[in-house]
PASEBA-1860 file (N, C-alpha, C; in nm, 3 decimals):
! residues 261
1> XXXXXXXX> -0.977/-4.678/-1.581/-0.980/-4.651/-1.438/-0.940/-4.777/-1.361 ~ -0.841/-4.764/-1.276/-0.791/-4.879/-1.201/-0.892/-4.922/-1.095 ~ -0.906/-5.052/-1.075/-0.999/-5.104/-0.976/-0.948/-5.081/-0.834 ~ -0.817/-5.061/-0.823/-0.754/-5.031/-0.694/-0.653/-4.920/-0.719 ~ -0.668/-4.809/-0.650/-0.577/-4.696/-0.668/-0.486/-4.682/-0.547 ~ -0.359/-4.653/-0.573/-0.264/-4.630/-0.464/-0.211/-4.488/-0.472 ~ -0.210/-4.423/-0.357/-0.156/-4.288/-0.347/-0.066/-4.281/-0.223 ~ 0.059/-4.243/-0.242/0.154/-4.232/-0.132/0.172/-4.085/-0.095
9> XXXXXXXX> 0.158/-4.058/0.034/0.183/-3.924/0.087/0.282/-3.939/0.201 ~ 0.405/-3.894/0.178/0.508/-3.916/0.277/0.531/-4.065/0.295 ~ 0.524/-4.112/0.419/0.547/-4.253/0.450/0.417/-4.332/0.462 ~ 0.306/-4.274/0.416/0.175/-4.340/0.424/0.125/-4.374/0.284 ~ 0.090/-4.500/0.262/0.031/-4.545/0.136/-0.119/-4.565/0.157 ~ -0.198/-4.506/0.068/-0.343/-4.521/0.075/-0.391/-4.604/-0.044 ~ -0.460/-4.713/-0.015/-0.518/-4.799/-0.118/-0.669/-4.775/-0.120 ~ -0.720/-4.736/-0.236/-0.863/-4.706/-0.249/-0.930/-4.812/-0.335
17> XXXXXXXX> -1.025/-4.886/-0.274/-1.106/-4.980/-0.350/-1.194/-4.898/-0.443 ~ -1.179/-4.920/-0.575/-1.238/-4.829/-0.672/-1.334/-4.900/-0.767 ~ -1.435/-4.964/-0.709/-1.543/-5.023/-0.788/-1.676/-4.984/-0.722 ~ -1.705/-4.854/-0.717/-1.822/-4.806/-0.643/-1.954/-4.859/-0.695 ~ -1.960/-4.891/-0.826/-2.084/-4.943/-0.883/-2.117/-5.081/-0.830 ~ -2.015/-5.151/-0.777/-2.036/-5.284/-0.717/-2.010/-5.280/-0.567 ~ -2.019/-5.162/-0.509/-1.994/-5.142/-0.366/-1.858/-5.199/-0.325 ~ -1.762/-5.184/-0.416/-1.623/-5.225/-0.391/-1.611/-5.372/-0.351
25> XXXXXXXX> -1.690/-5.454/-0.418/-1.689/-5.598/-0.389/-1.550/-5.658/-0.411 ~ -1.522/-5.763/-0.335/-1.394/-5.833/-0.347/-1.404/-5.934/-0.462 ~ -1.409/-5.882/-0.582/-1.413/-5.964/-0.703/-1.277/-6.029/-0.725 ~ -1.270/-6.116/-0.824/-1.140/-6.176/-0.860/-1.038/-6.067/-0.890 ~ -1.082/-5.965/-0.963/-0.992/-5.857/-1.002/-0.947/-5.774/-0.882 ~ -1.039/-5.748/-0.789/-1.004/-5.670/-0.670/-0.908/-5.749/-0.580 ~ -0.934/-5.878/-0.564/-0.844/-5.961/-0.483/-0.704/-5.962/-0.542 ~ -0.695/-5.976/-0.674/-0.565/-5.980/-0.740/-0.492/-5.847/-0.724
33> XXXXXXXX> -0.565/-5.736/-0.736/-0.504/-5.604/-0.723/-0.454/-5.580/-0.581 ~ -0.534/-5.619/-0.483/-0.493/-5.604/-0.343/-0.371/-5.689/-0.313 ~ -0.372/-5.813/-0.362/-0.259/-5.902/-0.337/-0.130/-5.845/-0.396 ~ -0.140/-5.791/-0.517/-0.023/-5.734/-0.582/0.032/-5.616/-0.503 ~ -0.056/-5.532/-0.450/-0.010/-5.417/-0.371/0.052/-5.461/-0.239 ~ -0.008/-5.560/-0.175/0.048/-5.607/-0.048/0.184/-5.672/-0.070 ~ 0.198/-5.746/-0.179/0.328/-5.806/-0.210/0.433/-5.698/-0.231 ~ 0.394/-5.589/-0.297/0.488/-5.479/-0.319/0.521/-5.406/-0.189
41> XXXXXXXX> 0.420/-5.383/-0.107/0.440/-5.311/0.018/0.524/-5.388/0.118 ~ 0.521/-5.520/0.109/0.594/-5.601/0.206/0.744/-5.575/0.203 ~ 0.795/-5.528/0.089/0.938/-5.500/0.078/0.970/-5.352/0.063 ~ 0.871/-5.267/0.091/0.889/-5.123/0.072/0.912/-5.055/0.207 ~ 1.036/-5.034/0.244/1.068/-4.975/0.374/1.038/-4.826/0.380 ~ 1.011/-4.764/0.264/0.978/-4.621/0.264/0.836/-4.596/0.313 ~ 0.753/-4.699/0.312/0.615/-4.688/0.360/0.607/-4.744/0.501 ~ 0.554/-4.665/0.594/0.550/-4.709/0.733/0.407/-4.718/0.789
49> XXXXXXXX> 0.308/-4.689/0.706/0.168/-4.710/0.744/0.085/-4.720/0.616 ~ -0.025/-4.796/0.624/-0.111/-4.820/0.508/-0.256/-4.794/0.548 ~ -0.328/-4.724/0.461/-0.471/-4.701/0.480/-0.546/-4.772/0.367 ~ -0.655/-4.840/0.402/-0.744/-4.900/0.302/-0.880/-4.832/0.315 ~ -0.931/-4.779/0.203/-1.061/-4.713/0.205/-1.138/-4.750/0.079 ~ -1.264/-4.712/0.075/-1.349/-4.743/-0.040/-1.401/-4.618/-0.108 ~ -1.411/-4.622/-0.238/-1.468/-4.512/-0.317/-1.620/-4.527/-0.321 ~ -1.691/-4.415/-0.327/-1.836/-4.422/-0.338/-1.906/-4.427/-0.204
57> XXXXXXXX> -2.022/-4.490/-0.200/-2.107/-4.484/-0.081/-2.082/-4.596/0.019 ~ -1.986/-4.687/-0.009/-1.961/-4.798/0.082/-1.813/-4.831/0.088 ~ -1.773/-4.888/0.199/-1.636/-4.936/0.213/-1.619/-5.063/0.130 ~ -1.694/-5.168/0.163/-1.685/-5.294/0.088/-1.801/-5.383/0.127 ~ -1.869/-5.437/0.026/-1.987/-5.520/0.049/-1.957/-5.670/0.041 ~ -1.829/-5.707/0.046/-1.796/-5.849/0.048/-1.770/-5.905/-0.091 ~ -1.784/-6.035/-0.105/-1.756/-6.101/-0.232/-1.856/-6.058/-0.340 ~ -1.816/-6.072/-0.464/-1.899/-6.038/-0.579/-1.992/-6.156/-0.608
65> XXXXXXXX> -2.117/-6.144/-0.565/-2.210/-6.257/-0.577/-2.244/-6.289/-0.721 ~ -2.248/-6.191/-0.809/-2.276/-6.218/-0.951/-2.162/-6.300/-1.012 ~ -2.040/-6.265/-0.976/-1.924/-6.338/-1.026/-1.923/-6.481/-0.970 ~ -1.959/-6.494/-0.843/-1.965/-6.627/-0.782/-2.073/-6.713/-0.848 ~ -2.185/-6.652/-0.878/-2.293/-6.726/-0.944/-2.251/-6.774/-1.082 ~ -2.176/-6.692/-1.153/-2.127/-6.732/-1.286/-2.034/-6.852/-1.275 ~ -1.964/-6.864/-1.162/-1.875/-6.977/-1.142/-1.945/-7.110/-1.136 ~ -2.075/-7.110/-1.112/-2.152/-7.235/-1.106/-2.165/-7.303/-1.242
73> XXXXXXXX> -2.131/-7.232/-1.347/-2.148/-7.288/-1.481/-2.046/-7.397/-1.511 ~ -1.943/-7.412/-1.430/-1.843/-7.517/-1.452/-1.905/-7.655/-1.431 ~ -1.839/-7.757/-1.485/-1.892/-7.894/-1.478/-1.909/-7.942/-1.334 ~ -1.824/-7.893/-1.244/-1.833/-7.936/-1.104/-1.927/-7.848/-1.022 ~ -2.003/-7.762/-1.090/-2.097/-7.675/-1.020/-2.030/-7.557/-0.952 ~ -1.902/-7.540/-0.978/-1.830/-7.427/-0.921/-1.742/-7.462/-0.803 ~ -1.736/-7.589/-0.765/-1.663/-7.627/-0.644/-1.517/-7.583/-0.650 ~ -1.448/-7.612/-0.759/-1.306/-7.578/-0.769/-1.288/-7.426/-0.766
81> XXXXXXXX> -1.376/-7.354/-0.834/-1.366/-7.208/-0.835/-1.389/-7.152/-0.696 ~ -1.491/-7.201/-0.626/-1.520/-7.150/-0.493/-1.404/-7.176/-0.396 ~ -1.349/-7.297/-0.402/-1.237/-7.328/-0.314/-1.117/-7.239/-0.345 ~ -1.093/-7.215/-0.472/-0.983/-7.128/-0.512/-1.010/-6.984/-0.469 ~ -1.133/-6.938/-0.486/-1.170/-6.802/-0.448/-1.146/-6.777/-0.300 ~ -1.197/-6.866/-0.216/-1.183/-6.845/-0.072/-1.038/-6.863/-0.028 ~ -0.963/-6.946/-0.099/-0.821/-6.959/-0.070/-0.745/-6.832/-0.104 ~ -0.778/-6.771/-0.220/-0.713/-6.646/-0.258/-0.749/-6.533/-0.163
89> XXXXXXXX> -0.874/-6.531/-0.119/-0.916/-6.428/-0.025/-0.844/-6.445/0.108 ~ -0.832/-6.568/0.155/-0.761/-6.593/0.281/-0.615/-6.550/0.271 ~ -0.552/-6.578/0.157/-0.412/-6.538/0.139/-0.399/-6.387/0.144 ~ -0.493/-6.317/0.082/-0.489/-6.171/0.083/-0.504/-6.118/0.225 ~ -0.599/-6.174/0.300/-0.620/-6.131/0.439/-0.495/-6.157/0.523 ~ -0.436/-6.274/0.507/-0.316/-6.308/0.583/-0.198/-6.218/0.545 ~ -0.198/-6.169/0.421/-0.092/-6.078/0.379/-0.096/-5.948/0.458 ~ -0.215/-5.904/0.496/-0.227/-5.783/0.578/-0.160/-5.805/0.712
97> XXXXXXXX> -0.185/-5.919/0.771/-0.123/-5.951/0.900/0.028/-5.963/0.888 ~ 0.076/-6.010/0.774/0.220/-6.031/0.755/0.295/-5.905/0.716 ~ 0.224/-5.801/0.672/0.292/-5.677/0.633/0.369/-5.619/0.750 ~ 0.486/-5.559/0.724/0.559/-5.493/0.833/0.493/-5.365/0.880 ~ 0.409/-5.307/0.795/0.344/-5.180/0.830/0.208/-5.204/0.896 ~ 0.170/-5.118/0.992/0.032/-5.121/1.041/-0.064/-5.084/0.930 ~ -0.178/-5.151/0.924/-0.279/-5.126/0.820/-0.407/-5.077/0.888 ~ -0.457/-4.963/0.840/-0.577/-4.900/0.899/-0.691/-4.906/0.799
105> XXXXXXXX> -0.805/-4.958/0.842/-0.926/-4.952/0.759/-0.996/-4.819/0.785 ~ -1.023/-4.745/0.679/-1.100/-4.621/0.686/-1.239/-4.653/0.635 ~ -1.336/-4.666/0.725/-1.463/-4.730/0.691/-1.580/-4.632/0.691 ~ -1.662/-4.643/0.586/-1.784/-4.563/0.579/-1.892/-4.645/0.510 ~ -2.016/-4.599/0.524/-2.127/-4.667/0.455/-2.156/-4.802/0.517 ~ -2.115/-4.907/0.448/-2.132/-5.043/0.500/-2.003/-5.122/0.483 ~ -1.986/-5.217/0.572/-1.880/-5.317/0.561/-1.946/-5.450/0.593 ~ -1.973/-5.528/0.489/-2.052/-5.649/0.508/-1.977/-5.772/0.462
113> XXXXXXXX> -2.007/-5.886/0.526/-1.951/-6.016/0.490/-1.798/-6.007/0.480 ~ -1.740/-6.037/0.364/-1.595/-6.030/0.351/-1.543/-5.887/0.365 ~ -1.630/-5.787/0.347/-1.592/-5.649/0.373/-1.574/-5.624/0.522 ~ -1.661/-5.684/0.603/-1.646/-5.678/0.748/-1.521/-5.757/0.790 ~ -1.497/-5.868/0.722/-1.375/-5.947/0.745/-1.250/-5.862/0.720 ~ -1.253/-5.781/0.616/-1.140/-5.695/0.583/-1.114/-5.595/0.695 ~ -1.221/-5.536/0.749/-1.206/-5.444/0.862/-1.146/-5.517/0.982 ~ -1.199/-5.635/1.012/-1.150/-5.711/1.127/-1.005/-5.755/1.109
121> XXXXXXXX> -0.964/-5.775/0.985/-0.827/-5.820/0.958/-0.726/-5.707/0.971 ~ -0.766/-5.584/0.936/-0.674/-5.471/0.948/-0.632/-5.453/1.094 ~ -0.515/-5.399/1.114/-0.461/-5.382/1.249/-0.540/-5.279/1.329 ~ -0.592/-5.179/1.260/-0.666/-5.070/1.321/-0.781/-5.031/1.229 ~ -0.882/-4.964/1.284/-0.994/-4.920/1.201/-1.053/-4.792/1.257 ~ -1.083/-4.699/1.167/-1.153/-4.575/1.201/-1.281/-4.575/1.120 ~ -1.394/-4.553/1.186/-1.523/-4.559/1.117/-1.595/-4.426/1.125 ~ -1.667/-4.394/1.019/-1.752/-4.275/1.018/-1.882/-4.305/1.092
129> XXXXXXXX> -1.936/-4.203/1.158/-2.068/-4.217/1.217/-2.167/-4.260/1.108 ~ -2.255/-4.350/1.143/-2.355/-4.399/1.046/-2.313/-4.524/0.972 ~ -2.187/-4.566/0.987/-2.141/-4.688/0.922/-2.209/-4.809/0.986 ~ -2.241/-4.908/0.903/-2.301/-5.032/0.954/-2.213/-5.150/0.917 ~ -2.206/-5.246/1.008/-2.122/-5.364/0.992/-2.208/-5.489/1.004 ~ -2.182/-5.587/0.917/-2.258/-5.711/0.926/-2.187/-5.827/0.859 ~ -2.214/-5.945/0.910/-2.173/-6.071/0.844/-2.305/-6.142/0.812 ~ -2.370/-6.092/0.709/-2.511/-6.119/0.682/-2.535/-6.225/0.576
137> XXXXXXXX> -2.433/-6.304/0.544/-2.450/-6.407/0.443/-2.560/-6.507/0.476 ~ -2.582/-6.529/0.606/-2.685/-6.625/0.647/-2.823/-6.585/0.594 ~ -2.842/-6.456/0.568/-2.972/-6.410/0.516/-3.002/-6.461/0.376 ~ -2.897/-6.499/0.302/-2.918/-6.555/0.168/-2.875/-6.703/0.162 ~ -2.857/-6.762/0.281/-2.826/-6.904/0.287/-2.679/-6.939/0.280 ~ -2.592/-6.840/0.293/-2.447/-6.865/0.288/-2.385/-6.816/0.418 ~ -2.353/-6.907/0.508/-2.295/-6.869/0.636/-2.156/-6.807/0.614 ~ -2.127/-6.697/0.681/-2.000/-6.626/0.662/-1.888/-6.696/0.741
145> XXXXXXXX> -1.851/-6.813/0.695/-1.753/-6.894/0.768/-1.613/-6.836/0.764 ~ -1.568/-6.786/0.648/-1.434/-6.727/0.644/-1.430/-6.589/0.711 ~ -1.529/-6.503/0.692/-1.529/-6.379/0.771/-1.532/-6.404/0.921 ~ -1.592/-6.516/0.961/-1.599/-6.552/1.103/-1.462/-6.562/1.167 ~ -1.361/-6.605/1.091/-1.227/-6.625/1.147/-1.172/-6.493/1.201 ~ -1.179/-6.388/1.121/-1.128/-6.259/1.166/-1.220/-6.195/1.269 ~ -1.352/-6.202/1.245/-1.446/-6.138/1.336/-1.437/-6.196/1.477 ~ -1.429/-6.329/1.487/-1.427/-6.393/1.619/-1.296/-6.371/1.693
153> XXXXXXXX> -1.196/-6.319/1.624/-1.070/-6.282/1.688/-1.064/-6.133/1.723 ~ -1.176/-6.063/1.695/-1.184/-5.920/1.726/-1.282/-5.889/1.838 ~ -1.393/-5.961/1.841/-1.500/-5.926/1.935/-1.538/-6.050/2.017 ~ -1.610/-6.031/2.129/-1.650/-6.145/2.212/-1.726/-6.250/2.132 ~ -1.702/-6.376/2.164/-1.753/-6.485/2.079/-1.905/-6.489/2.072 ~ -1.974/-6.459/2.181/-2.121/-6.465/2.176/-2.177/-6.355/2.086 ~ -2.114/-6.238/2.086/-2.160/-6.132/1.998/-2.128/-6.165/1.851 ~ -2.012/-6.227/1.830/-1.977/-6.269/1.694/-2.077/-6.373/1.644
161> XXXXXXXX> -2.108/-6.470/1.729/-2.201/-6.576/1.688/-2.340/-6.519/1.662 ~ -2.380/-6.423/1.742/-2.511/-6.359/1.721/-2.515/-6.289/1.585 ~ -2.409/-6.213/1.553/-2.404/-6.145/1.423/-2.409/-6.246/1.309 ~ -2.335/-6.355/1.323/-2.325/-6.455/1.217/-2.455/-6.530/1.195 ~ -2.529/-6.556/1.301/-2.649/-6.639/1.289/-2.776/-6.558/1.266 ~ -2.778/-6.432/1.307/-2.896/-6.349/1.283/-2.883/-6.269/1.154 ~ -2.760/-6.240/1.111/-2.740/-6.157/0.994/-2.770/-6.010/1.019 ~ -2.790/-5.974/1.146/-2.822/-5.836/1.178/-2.697/-5.747/1.174
169> XXXXXXXX> -2.719/-5.621/1.144/-2.610/-5.523/1.138/-2.589/-5.458/1.274 ~ -2.468/-5.410/1.297/-2.440/-5.331/1.415/-2.393/-5.193/1.371 ~ -2.410/-5.096/1.459/-2.370/-4.959/1.429/-2.221/-4.940/1.450 ~ -2.171/-4.828/1.404/-2.031/-4.796/1.425/-2.000/-4.784/1.573 ~ -2.093/-4.726/1.649/-2.072/-4.710/1.793/-2.064/-4.846/1.862 ~ -2.150/-4.939/1.824/-2.145/-5.073/1.881/-2.017/-5.144/1.840 ~ -1.977/-5.125/1.714/-1.852/-5.184/1.666/-1.733/-5.137/1.749 ~ -1.734/-5.009/1.788/-1.627/-4.956/1.872/-1.633/-5.016/2.012
177> XXXXXXXX> -1.753/-5.029/2.067/-1.768/-5.088/2.201/-1.719/-5.232/2.204 ~ -1.742/-5.305/2.096/-1.703/-5.445/2.089/-1.555/-5.463/2.054 ~ -1.491/-5.360/1.999/-1.350/-5.370/1.963/-1.324/-5.397/1.817 ~ -1.428/-5.389/1.733/-1.408/-5.411/1.590/-1.341/-5.291/1.526 ~ -1.369/-5.172/1.577/-1.303/-5.050/1.529/-1.245/-4.977/1.649 ~ -1.145/-4.893/1.621/-1.079/-4.820/1.729/-1.153/-4.694/1.770 ~ -1.209/-4.623/1.671/-1.276/-4.498/1.701/-1.380/-4.466/1.594 ~ -1.476/-4.385/1.635/-1.584/-4.341/1.545/-1.579/-4.189/1.539
185> XXXXXXXX> -1.583/-4.135/1.418/-1.570/-3.991/1.399/-1.679/-3.942/1.303 ~ -1.712/-3.813/1.305/-1.804/-3.760/1.205/-1.752/-3.787/1.064 ~ -1.843/-3.817/0.971/-1.799/-3.855/0.837/-1.713/-3.747/0.771 ~ -1.742/-3.620/0.797/-1.663/-3.514/0.736/-1.518/-3.512/0.788 ~ -1.494/-3.578/0.901/-1.359/-3.581/0.958/-1.290/-3.716/0.938 ~ -1.357/-3.809/0.870/-1.304/-3.945/0.859/-1.166/-3.948/0.795 ~ -1.152/-3.884/0.680/-1.024/-3.887/0.611/-0.915/-3.819/0.694 ~ -0.947/-3.705/0.754/-0.850/-3.632/0.835/-0.805/-3.713/0.956
193> XXXXXXXX> -0.900/-3.772/1.027/-0.866/-3.846/1.149/-0.788/-3.974/1.117 ~ -0.824/-4.039/1.007/-0.750/-4.160/0.968/-0.607/-4.124/0.928 ~ -0.592/-4.016/0.852/-0.458/-3.972/0.810/-0.375/-3.933/0.931 ~ -0.437/-3.868/1.029/-0.364/-3.828/1.150/-0.312/-3.950/1.224 ~ -0.394/-4.053/1.234/-0.350/-4.176/1.300/-0.239/-4.242/1.221 ~ -0.253/-4.248/1.089/-0.150/-4.310/1.004/-0.017/-4.235/1.016 ~ -0.023/-4.103/1.018/0.100/-4.025/1.029/0.164/-4.040/1.167 ~ 0.082/-4.058/1.268/0.135/-4.083/1.402/0.213/-4.214/1.405
201> XXXXXXXX> 0.159/-4.316/1.340/0.226/-4.446/1.333/0.352/-4.437/1.248 ~ 0.341/-4.365/1.135/0.454/-4.355/1.042/0.571/-4.279/1.102 ~ 0.545/-4.201/1.207/0.650/-4.123/1.271/0.739/-4.209/1.362 ~ 0.695/-4.331/1.390/0.772/-4.419/1.477/0.883/-4.488/1.398 ~ 0.974/-4.551/1.471/1.082/-4.625/1.407/1.024/-4.746/1.335 ~ 1.035/-4.749/1.204/0.972/-4.854/1.124/1.016/-4.993/1.162 ~ 1.145/-5.012/1.190/1.195/-5.146/1.224/1.135/-5.194/1.356 ~ 1.115/-5.102/1.451/1.057/-5.141/1.580/0.910/-5.179/1.564
209> XXXXXXXX> 0.837/-5.103/1.483/0.696/-5.135/1.460/0.682/-5.269/1.388 ~ 0.771/-5.295/1.292/0.770/-5.423/1.222/0.791/-5.538/1.319 ~ 0.890/-5.525/1.406/0.917/-5.628/1.507/0.795/-5.646/1.597 ~ 0.739/-5.534/1.641/0.627/-5.540/1.733/0.501/-5.598/1.673 ~ 0.472/-5.564/1.547/0.353/-5.619/1.483/0.362/-5.770/1.470 ~ 0.476/-5.818/1.425/0.494/-5.962/1.412/0.480/-6.031/1.547 ~ 0.544/-5.975/1.649/0.540/-6.036/1.781/0.400/-6.031/1.841 ~ 0.327/-5.924/1.813/0.191/-5.908/1.866/0.103/-6.026/1.827
217> XXXXXXXX> 0.103/-6.057/1.697/0.017/-6.166/1.650/0.071/-6.304/1.689 ~ 0.200/-6.319/1.693/0.258/-6.448/1.732/0.222/-6.482/1.876 ~ 0.240/-6.386/1.967/0.219/-6.416/2.108/0.073/-6.441/2.142 ~ -0.019/-6.384/2.062/-0.161/-6.406/2.089/-0.200/-6.553/2.079 ~ -0.126/-6.629/2.000/-0.160/-6.770/1.979/-0.090/-6.862/2.080 ~ -0.011/-6.805/2.172/0.071/-6.886/2.263/0.013/-6.889/2.405 ~ 0.041/-6.996/2.481/0.015/-6.993/2.625/0.098/-6.881/2.688 ~ 0.054/-6.828/2.802/0.115/-6.708/2.857/0.263/-6.725/2.890
225> XXXXXXXX> 0.302/-6.842/2.943/0.443/-6.861/2.974/0.530/-6.859/2.849 ~ 0.483/-6.926/2.745/0.555/-6.927/2.617/0.558/-6.787/2.557 ~ 0.448/-6.713/2.572/0.442/-6.578/2.519/0.546/-6.488/2.584 ~ 0.565/-6.501/2.715/0.667/-6.421/2.783/0.807/-6.461/2.740 ~ 0.832/-6.589/2.723/0.964/-6.634/2.676/0.992/-6.578/2.536 ~ 0.893/-6.589/2.450/0.909/-6.544/2.312/0.931/-6.393/2.305 ~ 0.844/-6.315/2.373/0.855/-6.170/2.364/0.979/-6.118/2.437 ~ 1.027/-6.191/2.538/1.153/-6.154/2.602/1.269/-6.162/2.504
233> XXXXXXXX> 1.270/-6.269/2.424/1.373/-6.282/2.320/1.360/-6.173/2.215 ~ 1.235/-6.142/2.178/1.212/-6.038/2.077/1.265/-5.903/2.127 ~ 1.237/-5.870/2.253/1.282/-5.742/2.307/1.434/-5.736/2.319 ~ 1.494/-5.850/2.355/1.640/-5.854/2.364/1.704/-5.827/2.229 ~ 1.647/-5.888/2.124/1.699/-5.865/1.989/1.674/-5.721/1.945 ~ 1.558/-5.667/1.980/1.524/-5.529/1.947/1.624/-5.432/2.012 ~ 1.664/-5.461/2.135/1.759/-5.375/2.206/1.894/-5.366/2.136 ~ 1.927/-5.468/2.058/2.057/-5.471/1.991/2.060/-5.388/1.862
241> XXXXXXXX> 1.944/-5.341/1.817/1.939/-5.262/1.694/2.004/-5.126/1.715 ~ 2.079/-5.082/1.616/2.148/-4.953/1.625/2.050/-4.839/1.648 ~ 1.936/-4.839/1.575/1.841/-4.730/1.588/1.772/-4.731/1.724 ~ 1.755/-4.849/1.783/1.697/-4.856/1.917/1.793/-4.795/2.019 ~ 1.919/-4.827/2.006/2.020/-4.766/2.093/2.018/-4.614/2.079 ~ 2.008/-4.566/1.955/2.003/-4.422/1.931/1.877/-4.361/1.991 ~ 1.764/-4.429/1.978/1.639/-4.377/2.033/1.644/-4.362/2.184 ~ 1.702/-4.460/2.251/1.713/-4.455/2.397/1.810/-4.344/2.439
249> XXXXXXXX> 1.922/-4.335/2.368/2.020/-4.229/2.398/1.958/-4.091/2.380 ~ 1.881/-4.075/2.271/1.817/-3.946/2.245/1.718/-3.910/2.354 ~ 1.644/-4.010/2.403/1.548/-3.986/2.511/1.620/-3.940/2.638 ~ 1.727/-4.010/2.671/1.804/-3.975/2.792/1.865/-3.835/2.779 ~ 1.911/-3.804/2.657/1.977/-3.675/2.634/1.880/-3.565/2.595 ~ 1.750/-3.597/2.595/1.643/-3.500/2.566/1.664/-3.430/2.431 ~ 1.681/-3.511/2.326/1.697/-3.459/2.191/1.624/-3.551/2.093 ~ 1.595/-3.505/1.972/1.530/-3.592/1.872/1.626/-3.704/1.830
257> XXXXX> 1.574/-3.824/1.805/1.663/-3.934/1.761/1.707/-3.917/1.617 ~ 1.825/-3.961/1.589/1.879/-3.959/1.453/1.871/-4.100/1.395 ~ 1.750/-4.139/1.353/1.727/-4.274/1.304/1.763/-4.284/1.156 ~ 1.799/-4.405/1.115/1.837/-4.429/0.976/1.721/-4.487/0.895 ~ 1.599/-4.482/0.949/1.483/-4.541/0.877/1.449/-4.458/0.754
END
């Protein structure tokens, strides 16, 4: 049984974290499997949206603490392993941001620590009612410093700091209010609603979404004047694309576009 399963339906690829006995922890094996799939998806123009979900009763409970504890057996107490682990996890998270396709987290049960980081890193998230989110490492003496990077870029800083320092969980409804997830749906509708959103995204011109996703994250890090200069250039280049010209012509002529995607 694969630790990570991929299923493609039309232009949507679904990645299922498949280690339910460990609450889909981001073990060394899971990180490697995710990285391999993201590397493959980065060059796959046939896929225009990606869903990440978890098998079993949880989305993802973060890093594999038993595996991390075993790493302490090294002569350096695990320092090299820990640095490598968090580096590999960061690379995997950054790969989501770099993908040309929008990535949707389909969340249920719990999303804790690096699992919450994974939700925050995805471009979009749909959560089932009853889902709980937390960066609760502080409860066992390990501050969630790397999950903090994604979380603090999703929700207001004081709420992020409160979650990080208290270790308390928030509900799916609160997560939606804060901007960590886009919408909350009944659990029986979670898969349907996530697929509907993914198919809506996949129906768009893939090259335009790729351009827009890259520009979205780039401009967020810029001062506003620089952001306008940058995005103005991006839009000018986008206008020169053959499929963009066709899309505009089709709109004016009130007909479906004949895109080459």
